[in-house]
C-alpha positions as CSV (number, residue, x, y, z in Angstrom):
1,M,-281.8,-115.5,-50.5
2,K,-283.3,-112.3,-48.7
3,T,-283.8,-114.7,-45.9
4,N,-280.6,-116.0,-45.8
5,Y,-279.1,-112.5,-45.7
6,E,-281.2,-111.7,-42.8
7,H,-279.8,-115.0,-40.9
8,L,-276.3,-113.8,-41.2
9,A,-277.2,-110.3,-40.3
10,R,-278.9,-112.0,-37.1
11,V,-275.7,-113.9,-36.4
12,Q,-273.3,-110.8,-36.7
13,A,-275.5,-108.9,-34.3
14,L,-275.6,-111.3,-31.5
15,S,-275.5,-109.9,-28.1
16,A,-272.7,-110.9,-25.8
17,H,-275.6,-112.8,-23.6
18,D,-276.9,-114.5,-26.5
19,T,-273.2,-115.6,-27.5
20,N,-272.7,-116.8,-24.0
21,V,-276.3,-118.8,-24.1
22,I,-275.2,-120.9,-27.2
23,R,-271.2,-121.2,-25.7
24,D,-272.6,-122.6,-22.2
25,G,-275.5,-125.2,-24.1
26,A,-272.3,-126.3,-26.1
27,L,-269.9,-126.6,-23.3
28,H,-272.5,-127.8,-20.9
29,S,-272.9,-130.8,-23.2
30,Q,-269.6,-131.4,-23.6
31,L,-268.7,-131.1,-20.2
32,L,-271.5,-133.8,-19.1
33,E,-270.3,-136.3,-21.7
34,R,-266.8,-135.7,-20.3
35,K,-268.0,-136.2,-16.8
36,K,-269.7,-139.7,-17.9
37,R,-266.6,-140.8,-19.3
38,L,-264.6,-139.7,-16.0
39,Q,-266.9,-141.7,-14.0
40,T,-266.7,-144.5,-15.8
41,A,-262.5,-144.3,-15.5
42,V,-262.8,-143.9,-11.6
43,S,-265.2,-146.8,-11.1
44,D,-261.7,-148.9,-10.9
45,P,-260.6,-150.0,-7.4
46,A,-257.5,-148.0,-7.5
47,P,-258.3,-145.0,-10.0
48,A,-255.4,-142.2,-10.5
49,E,-255.4,-139.4,-9.0
50,Y,-255.1,-137.1,-11.6
51,L,-258.4,-138.7,-13.1
52,V,-260.3,-138.0,-9.8
53,N,-259.2,-134.5,-9.6
54,L,-260.5,-133.9,-13.0
55,L,-263.5,-135.3,-12.2
56,H,-263.6,-132.8,-9.4
57,E,-263.0,-129.8,-11.7
58,V,-265.7,-130.7,-14.0
59,D,-268.3,-131.2,-11.3
60,A,-266.8,-127.5,-10.1
61,A,-267.5,-126.4,-13.9
62,L,-270.9,-127.5,-13.9
63,S,-271.9,-126.1,-10.7
64,R,-270.5,-122.7,-11.9
65,M,-273.2,-123.0,-14.8
66,N,-275.9,-124.0,-12.4
67,D,-275.6,-121.0,-10.2
68,G,-274.9,-118.3,-13.1
69,T,-270.9,-117.8,-12.5
70,Y,-269.5,-119.8,-15.0
71,G,-267.3,-117.6,-17.3
72,I,-266.2,-115.1,-14.5
73,C,-262.7,-114.7,-13.4
74,E,-262.8,-115.8,-9.7
75,T,-260.2,-113.0,-9.2
76,C,-261.3,-109.8,-10.8
77,H,-264.8,-111.1,-11.3
78,D,-264.8,-109.7,-14.9
79,S,-265.6,-112.2,-18.1
80,I,-263.0,-114.8,-19.2
81,E,-262.0,-114.9,-22.5
82,N,-264.7,-116.7,-24.8
83,E,-262.4,-118.4,-26.9
84,R,-260.3,-119.5,-24.2
85,L,-263.3,-121.1,-22.6
86,L,-264.1,-122.9,-26.0
87,V,-260.6,-124.3,-25.9
88,D,-260.6,-125.2,-22.0
89,P,-264.1,-125.2,-20.4
90,L,-262.5,-125.9,-17.2
91,I,-260.6,-122.5,-16.5
92,R,-261.5,-119.9,-13.7
93,N,-259.7,-117.1,-14.3
94,C,-259.3,-114.5,-17.1
95,I,-255.6,-114.2,-18.7
96,D,-254.6,-111.3,-16.4
97,H,-254.8,-113.6,-13.3
98,L,-253.2,-116.5,-14.4
99,S,-250.7,-118.0,-12.0
100,A,-247.1,-118.1,-13.0
101,A,-247.6,-121.7,-13.8
102,E,-250.7,-121.2,-15.8
103,Q,-248.8,-118.3,-17.7
104,R,-246.2,-120.8,-18.9
105,A,-248.3,-123.3,-19.6
106,L,-250.4,-120.8,-21.8
107,E,-247.1,-119.7,-23.5
108,R,-246.0,-123.1,-24.3
109,D,-249.8,-124.2,-25.8
110,L,-249.4,-120.7,-27.5
111,D,-245.9,-121.7,-29.1
112,L,-247.5,-125.3,-30.1
113,A,-250.3,-123.7,-31.9
114,Y,-248.1,-121.4,-33.6
115,Q,-245.8,-124.2,-34.9
116,V,-248.8,-126.5,-35.6
117,Q,-250.4,-123.6,-37.6
118,N,-247.4,-122.8,-39.7
119,G,-246.9,-126.6,-40.5
120,L,-250.3,-126.3,-42.3
121,L,-249.4,-123.7,-44.5
122,P,-248.3,-124.1,-48.2
123,K,-244.8,-123.1,-49.2
124,P,-244.3,-119.6,-49.7
125,D,-243.3,-119.6,-53.2
126,I,-244.6,-122.2,-55.8
127,T,-244.4,-122.7,-59.8
128,I,-246.8,-124.9,-61.3
129,D,-246.3,-125.1,-65.2
130,D,-246.7,-121.8,-66.3
131,W,-248.5,-120.5,-62.9
132,N,-246.4,-118.5,-60.1
133,V,-248.1,-118.3,-56.6
134,A,-247.1,-116.5,-53.9
135,Y,-248.8,-115.4,-50.5
136,H,-248.2,-113.3,-47.2
137,Y,-249.8,-115.0,-44.3
138,E,-249.6,-112.3,-40.8
139,P,-251.5,-113.3,-37.6
140,A,-252.5,-110.3,-35.5
141,G,-251.6,-112.3,-32.5
142,P,-249.6,-115.5,-32.2
143,V,-252.1,-117.8,-34.3
144,S,-254.5,-116.9,-37.1
145,G,-257.8,-117.4,-38.0
146,D,-257.2,-117.2,-41.7
147,Y,-257.3,-119.8,-43.7
148,C,-254.6,-120.2,-46.8
149,D,-253.8,-123.1,-49.0
150,L,-252.7,-124.3,-52.3
151,I,-253.3,-127.9,-52.9
152,I,-251.9,-129.9,-55.9
153,P,-254.0,-133.0,-56.9
154,E,-251.7,-136.3,-57.6
155,N,-253.8,-137.2,-60.7
156,G,-251.1,-135.6,-63.2
157,T,-254.0,-133.6,-64.9
158,G,-251.9,-130.2,-64.1
159,S,-254.7,-128.6,-62.3
160,F,-254.4,-127.2,-58.9
161,Y,-256.9,-125.8,-55.8
162,F,-256.4,-122.2,-54.2
163,L,-258.3,-121.3,-51.0
164,L,-258.0,-118.4,-49.1
165,G,-260.4,-117.5,-46.5
166,D,-261.0,-115.9,-43.0
167,V,-262.8,-117.5,-39.8
168,S,-265.0,-115.2,-37.6
169,G,-263.5,-114.5,-34.3
170,K,-259.6,-114.3,-33.7
171,G,-257.4,-116.2,-31.7
172,V,-256.9,-119.6,-30.8
173,A,-260.6,-120.7,-31.4
174,A,-260.4,-119.2,-34.7
175,S,-257.2,-120.9,-35.5
176,I,-258.8,-124.2,-34.6
177,L,-261.6,-123.2,-37.1
178,M,-259.1,-122.6,-39.5
179,A,-257.1,-125.9,-39.0
180,H,-260.6,-127.8,-39.4
181,L,-261.2,-126.0,-42.5
182,H,-257.6,-127.0,-43.8
183,A,-258.8,-130.8,-42.9
184,I,-262.0,-130.7,-44.4
185,F,-260.6,-129.1,-47.9
186,R,-257.6,-131.4,-47.8
187,S,-260.1,-134.3,-47.8
188,L,-262.3,-133.5,-50.3
189,V,-260.3,-132.3,-53.4
190,G,-259.9,-135.8,-54.3
191,L,-263.4,-135.9,-55.4
192,H,-262.4,-133.9,-58.2
193,L,-265.8,-132.1,-57.8
194,P,-266.5,-128.5,-59.7
195,V,-265.7,-125.8,-57.1
196,H,-268.9,-124.8,-56.2
197,E,-270.2,-128.5,-55.2
198,L,-266.4,-128.8,-53.4
199,V,-267.6,-125.8,-51.4
200,E,-271.2,-127.0,-50.8
201,R,-269.8,-130.4,-49.2
202,A,-267.1,-128.4,-47.0
203,N,-270.0,-126.2,-45.8
204,G,-272.2,-129.0,-45.1
205,I,-269.2,-130.7,-42.6
206,F,-268.4,-126.9,-41.5
207,C,-271.6,-126.1,-40.7
208,S,-272.6,-129.5,-38.7
209,G,-269.2,-129.6,-36.6
210,T,-269.7,-125.9,-35.7
211,L,-270.8,-123.8,-33.0
212,S,-273.7,-121.5,-34.6
213,T,-271.8,-118.4,-33.6
214,H,-268.8,-119.1,-35.7
215,F,-268.7,-119.1,-39.6
216,A,-265.9,-118.8,-42.3
217,T,-265.9,-116.7,-45.5
218,L,-264.0,-118.3,-48.2
219,V,-262.3,-118.4,-51.9
220,C,-261.9,-121.5,-53.5
221,G,-260.5,-121.7,-57.0
222,R,-258.9,-124.2,-59.5
223,A,-256.9,-123.5,-62.3
224,D,-255.2,-125.6,-65.0
225,K,-252.3,-125.8,-67.3
226,H,-254.2,-124.2,-70.3
227,G,-254.8,-121.0,-68.3
228,T,-258.4,-121.8,-67.5
229,F,-259.7,-121.2,-63.6
230,E,-263.1,-121.2,-62.0
231,I,-263.8,-119.7,-58.6
232,C,-266.5,-120.1,-56.0
233,N,-266.7,-117.2,-53.2
234,A,-268.4,-118.1,-50.2
235,G,-269.0,-114.4,-48.3
236,H,-265.5,-113.1,-49.2
237,P,-264.2,-110.2,-50.4
238,L,-264.2,-110.3,-53.8
239,P,-261.1,-111.6,-56.0
240,L,-259.6,-108.9,-58.3
241,L,-258.2,-109.8,-61.5
242,A,-255.0,-107.3,-62.5
243,H,-253.9,-107.2,-66.1
244,G,-252.3,-104.2,-68.5
245,G,-253.3,-101.5,-66.2
246,K,-256.8,-102.6,-65.6
247,V,-258.4,-104.2,-62.8
248,E,-262.0,-106.0,-62.2
249,S,-263.5,-108.3,-59.8
250,I,-265.0,-111.4,-59.9
251,S,-268.3,-112.4,-57.9
252,A,-269.8,-115.8,-57.8
253,G,-270.6,-117.8,-54.4
254,G,-273.2,-117.3,-51.9
255,L,-273.1,-117.2,-48.0
256,P,-270.1,-117.8,-45.6
257,L,-269.7,-121.1,-44.7
258,G,-271.6,-122.2,-41.3
259,L,-275.0,-120.0,-41.8
260,S,-276.8,-122.4,-43.3
261,C,-276.3,-126.4,-44.1
262,E,-278.0,-126.7,-47.5
263,Q,-276.4,-123.4,-49.2
264,K,-275.9,-123.5,-52.7
265,Y,-273.4,-122.0,-54.2
266,S,-272.5,-120.6,-57.8
267,H,-269.1,-120.4,-59.7
268,A,-267.3,-118.2,-62.2
269,K,-265.1,-119.5,-65.2
270,G,-262.5,-117.6,-67.2
271,T,-258.9,-117.9,-68.6
272,L,-256.4,-115.8,-67.5
273,P,-254.4,-114.0,-70.0
274,S,-250.4,-114.1,-70.4
275,G,-248.9,-111.7,-67.8
276,A,-252.2,-111.6,-65.6
277,S,-253.0,-112.3,-61.6
278,L,-255.7,-113.2,-59.6
279,V,-255.3,-111.4,-56.3
280,L,-257.0,-113.0,-53.0
281,Y,-257.0,-111.0,-49.6
282,T,-258.7,-110.9,-46.4
283,D,-260.3,-107.9,-44.9
284,G,-257.4,-107.5,-42.8
285,L,-255.4,-105.6,-45.5
286,T,-258.6,-103.4,-46.6
287,E,-260.4,-102.5,-43.6
288,S,-257.0,-101.2,-41.9
289,R,-257.1,-97.9,-40.6
290,N,-254.9,-95.2,-40.0
291,R,-254.2,-92.3,-37.3
292,S,-257.4,-90.3,-38.6
293,N,-259.4,-93.6,-38.1
294,E,-259.8,-94.0,-42.4
295,E,-259.8,-96.9,-43.8
296,Y,-257.5,-98.4,-46.4
297,G,-260.2,-99.8,-48.7
298,V,-260.7,-101.7,-51.7
299,E,-260.4,-98.4,-53.9
300,R,-256.9,-97.7,-52.8
301,F,-255.9,-101.4,-53.0
302,T,-257.6,-101.8,-56.8
303,G,-255.2,-98.3,-57.5
304,L,-252.0,-99.7,-56.6
305,L,-253.0,-102.9,-58.8
306,R,-253.6,-101.1,-61.7
307,E,-250.3,-99.4,-61.3
308,Q,-248.4,-102.5,-60.6
309,S,-250.1,-105.4,-62.3
310,T,-246.7,-106.2,-64.0
311,L,-244.8,-107.3,-60.6
312,S,-244.3,-110.8,-60.0
313,P,-246.4,-112.1,-57.3
314,R,-243.9,-111.8,-54.7
315,E,-243.1,-108.2,-55.7
316,L,-246.8,-107.3,-56.1
317,I,-247.2,-108.7,-52.2
318,G,-244.4,-106.3,-51.4
319,A,-245.7,-103.3,-52.9
320,S,-249.2,-103.9,-51.1
321,L,-247.9,-104.5,-47.7
322,Q,-245.3,-101.1,-48.1
323,D,-248.1,-99.0,-49.5
324,L,-250.5,-100.4,-46.4
325,T,-247.9,-99.8,-43.7
326,S,-247.3,-96.4,-45.5
327,F,-251.2,-95.5,-45.0
328,R,-251.4,-97.1,-41.6
329,S,-248.5,-94.7,-40.4
330,G,-247.6,-96.8,-37.1
331,V,-251.1,-97.7,-36.1
332,Q,-251.0,-101.2,-34.8
333,K,-252.7,-104.2,-36.8
334,V,-255.8,-105.6,-35.2
335,D,-256.8,-108.2,-37.6
336,D,-255.1,-111.3,-39.0
337,L,-254.3,-110.1,-42.8
338,T,-253.8,-112.7,-45.7
339,M,-252.8,-111.9,-49.2
340,M,-252.3,-114.5,-52.2
341,V,-251.5,-113.6,-55.8
342,I,-251.5,-116.3,-58.6
343,H,-249.9,-115.3,-61.6
344,R,-249.7,-117.0,-65.2
345,S,-246.5,-116.3,-66.7
346,R,-247.2,-117.3,-70.3
């Protein structure tokens, strides 16, 4: 396990140069494959003009990679945003120097990405037998890298899965990986595996299809109509169990998804008492800072849960956000923030 954590530290400590080397290597392969397909398409006697132009753009991008100017804005000569290059490897200018037409196209793309991401979220307040579930999903920008889902299998057992995670990075690239996680887990829950095996399967798929600079922390849980639950944690902030003025953390799992394709995970089991709540959150909550650069922190959040443990899920989320707003004192949020509360009513 020590070796795995050393690997995590190395990934998180990658220099900008190292990250760009990995990025450019992946994009170079992608562009070569795109060029091959375009060359086949334009070999027709009368190829479409847009295909010819696109082939020229791909050649130009490959040429910039060869001469070391790839990822440099042609207007200000500063670096182009990594996440935009990952989404569109042909771009030539940073976001501050897009043409008016490019700005409008970007706005349309972000609006569409926002709509798609919102469509992936579960209903905001759900009741399943004696369980009540609510969540709050707050992107720092137009789209989020946080992952939030509630899955009710169509097997009539009365069980359901709850998932909350955080993809490394922000913006469009992180939101794409969030959608990737959403699809992975939605496709795997039908196997009815224990949650730790479900996370292991998901990690293998995510790891093999994601750049090595990206990873995701995640809590995956399952609850049933009898009040029992099981939870697996892949490097995410620990879930909290709040009941009767007491709060305890639940620890079980392993490394974040995407760091080791063969990673094994553990899980915790328990029975939630009537009136108790499981609280999941991303670090956009606990790592928020105020004007004195103090961190909101798990300790303050835990104290609030002790005082408000009898509230309904929606009320508990509201009280948490109100306390966070008071703490920040007008300081703008810089990270995505998501909370989920799973409450057993009886």
